[in-house]
N, C-alpha and C positions, 0 to 999 in steps of 0.2 A: 451439671449437665442434664438435659432433659431430652426426651424423644417421644415421638408419636407411636402408639401401638400400630401393628399392622391393621390396615383398614380404616385408620383414623387420619384426619388431615389429608395430606397428599401421599401418605404412605400406602403402598399397595399390599395386598395380602388379606388374610383372615385372622382376626383376633381370637385365639383359643388359649386356654390355660397353659398348654404345652408351649405354644409359640411365645407367649409373653414371658414365661420363665426362661426359655432359650434366648430370647432377645435381651433380657436382663443380664444373663451371663455374658453375652457378647459385648454389651456396653461396659460391664465391669472389666472384662478382658481388655477392651480398647483403652479404658482409663489407665489400667495398671501396666500394660505392655506397650501400647503405642504412644500414649501421652506420658508414660512413665511417672505417674503420680506416686509419690513416696508416702509411706505410712498407711495407716488405716483410713478408710473413707466412711462417711455418714450417708445414710439412705433416707429418702423421704418418699413414701408411697401413698398416693391419694386414690381412694376408690379401688379400682382394679390394681393399682400400683402397690397396694398393701400386700397382695399375693406375691408380687415380684420381690418386694423388699424383704418380706419374711422368708421367702425361699432363699434369697441370696445370703441373708444373715445366718440362716441355718446351715447352708452348704459351705459357705466361705467365712466362717466365724473368725478366722485368723486375719481376714482382710477388712472386716467391718467393725467400727467402733460405736456406731449410733444408728438407731432405726427409729423413724417416726412413721407410724401407720395412721394416716388421717382419713377418717370417714370411710373405713374399709370394712371388710367382712372376712371371716375365717375360712369359709368353705363355699365354693360355687354351688355344690349340691345342696347344702343347707339353705342358702338364700333362694335357690330355685324352688325348693319345696314350700317355702313360706310365700313366695310370690305367685306361684302357679300351682294349680291343683291337678292331680292325675299324673 
């Protein structure tokens, strides 16, 4: 299952670290409780999705069996300091 972050595609809202983590939790909840997916799930996070996938695998380790973090970064603060000065 895939989704657009807030503010991407035709999805309204603002993409913030808090929002993407919260949205990821909502998608996981939907998979497990509405679609009733059984067993553990695998996560693939690309770019900003790496933040979501690592957050979910840390917070819900009992529900996650695999994580792929593709072309991502570990900290928005660290990347912003490298990309922008001041």
